[in-house]
N, C-alpha and C positions, 0 to 999 in steps of 0.2 A: 577193528576188524580185520583179519586175516587177507593180508595182499598178493599173494602169491599166485605168479599167474601160471603156475607147471598143473594143477589141478583142473581137472573138466570140467563144465559149469551143471553141467547137471547132475553132480555129486551135491546141490546146495538148493535144494527150490529156491531158498532167497537171492543163489545170481544164475537160474533158469532166464534162458532169452528167449522172448516172445518171435512167433513163428515172422517171419517177414511175408510182409501183403505179395500177393498175384500182381506181376509186376503188367502184366498185360498184354494185350498184342506187341511185338516188337513194332510191327510199323503201323501207321494210324488207318483206320480204315477207309477202302479204296484208293487208297495209294500203294505199290510195287514195294517198293521201298523204304525205310526210315529214313531221314536226313537230319542232324545233330543238327539243331539251332545253334551253338557253336563253332567257329569257323578254325581247323587246324591250326597251332599256328609254328609258320617255315623253320626249322632248324637254324638257315642263317644267321635268322636274324635274334636269336638265341631266347628265353624267357626270361620274365622280369619277378622274383621274388619278391613276398614281404616276409622280412620277421620280428614277430614281437620281445623284446629284451628282458623283461620284469615276470616272472615266471612260465620262462618260456628258455631265451638263451641262457638266464641264472641256471635256470633247473638242470640244464643238465651241458654244461661248459665245452666238454668238452667233444663230447657229439654233436653240438650246432658248429665249434668251428671245423668238425673232417664234413659237415656239407659246405658249409658253407666253401669252406677252401675246392672242394667237388666243382663244386653250382661255376663258383667264378673263374675256373678251372677250364672248367667246359664251354667259358665265353657266357652264363647268364649274367646277369647282373643282380643282386642281390642290396634291396635296402629292405634299413634297418627302422623299423616301424614302430613309433613308440607311443603314449600319450603321456609320457612325462611333459614338460613344458619345457620349451626353448627353453630357459632360463636357467637348467642344468644341462646346456648343452656340453659344457667342458669335464663336466665332472663323468659325464656321460662317453663321452670323448673315450676320456682317462678306464675309465670300467670297459669299455668294451678292448680298447688296446694295453690292457691287463690281461681278459680272458685270449687275448691272438685273436680276433674275432676282424676280419677283413670285411669291406663293404665300399656300396657304391658310393651311397647318400645316405643320410642320416635325416631321415624325417622327425618331427618334435611337435607334437601340438605345442602353438602359439600362446602367449600368456595372455591372450583377450580371449581368447577362443570363448564362445559362452555357451556353444552347444553341447554335446553329450561324445564318451572316446569312441562308440558306435561312429555317430557322424562322423568324428575325426574321420576314422579310421577309411571308410566308405568312402570320405572326399581324397582320400591321399589312394588308394588302392585304383582310382577314376579317373586319379591327376596322375602317375606313374602307367596303368595300360596295365595295372600285376595281372599275372598269373594265375599265382598259386601263395597266398600266406599261410604264416602256423604263428597263430595266437591263444594263447592260453586262457582267456573269454571269451563264455560259451556267447554271447550277446554280441561280442565282437565279428566272432567266427558266424556267428545265424545274420548280424545286417550286411557284411560282407557278401555269401550265400543268398539272401535274401534280392540285396538292391546292385551288385554285380557281377556283371558274367566271370569277374575270377572264383576259385575254389579255396575257401577257405576250413583250415585244418584245425581242429583242435588239437592243443595240446592235452595229451591222457597223463594221468599219473602213473609209475612206474617205477618199479623196486630202486633204490638210491645204488650208485653202483661204489665201488671205495674208491677213493682216488677224484671224484667228481665233484 
């Protein structure tokens, strides 16, 4: 399949995007204003990000290095949140160092974890009160969005860039 991103979707019926449903009224009926159930994060406390490794950081290491460096330089907290087993910690730390990826804490699945990967990632998001995660697995993103207050962004495919 052609992965060209510079052509409008309307040119190809197979790539058309369905119309979004109407969001309805901005404010619930009977109220003057809408109040978000999610509370804003005070800037002085910084945001907490969770970044997946395989299929995410490894897909675009230079881009994630720049993103993570900017977040950390801004005072935000970056967790590396991976389903890799704890027994792989040494090789995982070595991989991240080779890619130049900085982080505050590496969160790895315990070797004796009996739950699913999405359950592990949800547990870590809750334990660290993360605000935003980036993951390549739709099931992980869905579980995080469904069961936490964190926004999980799905790592979508993109054209390869030479040298990356």
